[in-house]
C-alpha angles and dihedrals in degrees: 000000000000122000125217089250091054091049091053091044089054091052090050091048091050091051091044090052093049091048093046090050090049088051090054090052090046094050091049089052089047090054091051088049091052090050090054091057091077089067096051119098119241088244091059099036097085092056091045091050093046090052089048090052089055090053090051091051097044104034116010101045095045089050091048092048093048090048092049090049090054091049091051090047090055088059090058098033102041116172112240092238094051115088118232093238092062092051089047091048092052091049092048092049091048090051090050090052092052096043095048093041092058100036097043122014100031090050092050093046089051090052090051090048093049093048093039097220147081098202128059122230090269089058094250119127116271117251095249091050092049090049092052094048095043095051107028091095086072092058092047091049095048093049092046092050090048090054091049094048090049091049090049090053091050092049091048091050095048101038114086120211114231121211120210 
């Protein structure tokens, strides 16, 4: 028999799973966008980066904040069939995503935006761009694992064990 708390926890887990999956799609699109920057002229890069910054402000950050809010809610509203360690794992991964996003990739994007280019005068990639491209796999991996952990919690919450 399901309790009212478990019903609400299931709804939160379903929303958290959908948001985490959307974050995975978003981060894959972001990576493709980053890769395209190497083909943009220095003259056009400032405008491209400014447009990208508006997407971050209007789409990416609200999605990330909503996803984090759902993860935090699962800590308070844990489904009775979901072990604490999975909820803690999801929260830790989410914290790692936020910490690394702000201490690494946001800083490097800002440096690219301030300088307005991805390539140095000798046509090699700028240091911030190289850092983004060399480490972005970590961000993709963290967000994908978070989505899978959240999906696993939802499946655990909604799958009933049958006893023979």
